[in-house]
C-alpha positions in Angstrom: -10.9 -6.0 8.4 -10.4 -9.7 9.2 -13.3 -11.2 11.0 -15.0 -14.5 11.5 -18.7 -14.7 11.1 -19.5 -13.2 14.6 -16.0 -12.2 15.8 -14.3 -9.0 14.8 -10.6 -8.7 15.4 -10.5 -6.0 18.2 -7.0 -4.9 17.2 -7.9 -4.4 13.6 -11.0 -2.5 14.7 -8.9 -0.2 16.8 -6.5 0.4 13.9 -9.3 1.4 11.7 -10.8 3.6 14.4 -7.6 5.7 14.7 -7.1 5.9 10.9 -4.2 3.4 11.0 -5.2 1.9 7.7 -4.6 5.3 6.0 -1.2 5.5 7.6 -0.3 1.9 6.4 -1.5 2.8 2.9 0.7 5.9 3.0 3.7 3.7 4.0 3.3 1.7 0.8 4.8 4.8 -0.9 7.9 4.8 1.3 11.2 4.8 -0.4 12.5 1.9 1.7 11.2 -1.4 0.1 11.2 -3.2 3.4 8.8 -0.7 4.9 6.6 -0.9 1.8 6.5 -4.8 2.0 5.7 -4.8 5.7 2.9 -2.3 5.3 1.5 -4.3 2.3 1.6 -7.6 4.3 -0.2 -6.1 7.2 -2.9 -4.6 4.9 -3.3 -7.8 2.9 -3.5 -10.0 6.0 -5.7 -7.9 8.3 -7.6 -5.6 5.9 -8.0 -7.7 2.7 -11.3 -6.0 1.7 -9.9 -2.4 1.7 -9.6 -0.8 -1.7 -5.9 -0.2 -2.6 -3.4 -0.7 -5.4 -1.1 -3.6 -5.4 2.1 -1.7 -6.2 3.1 1.9 -5.6 4.3 3.7 -8.7 7.8 2.9 -9.6 8.0 -0.6 -8.0 7.8 -3.6 -10.2 6.4 -7.0 -9.4 9.9 -8.1 -8.4 10.2 -5.3 -5.9 12.6 -3.3 -8.0 12.4 0.5 -8.4 11.9 1.7 -11.9 11.2 4.8 -13.9 7.5 5.7 -14.2 6.6 8.3 -16.9 4.6 11.3 -15.9 1.0 10.9 -17.2 0.4 13.2 -20.2 4.1 14.1 -20.6 5.6 14.1 -24.1 7.3 10.8 -25.1 10.8 12.4 -24.9 10.2 14.1 -21.5 12.7 12.9 -18.9 11.5 15.0 -15.9 14.9 16.6 -15.4 
């Protein structure tokens, strides 16, 4: 949560209190890239110390969706 030395952001504190950070983290897996980007921006801005991944599976650094192989699947497995 963003805070100055003696000042805690009351809005960020309330969001943490009502488990809003978990909801924002969940939105990072949303199929709509705009929702993913907005949730990420909020988390990066107001909760920079929280542990989370940079990209949900299937989204490249450029924001494009891509195929992500299933861990432990055979090399020729397509998932279909």
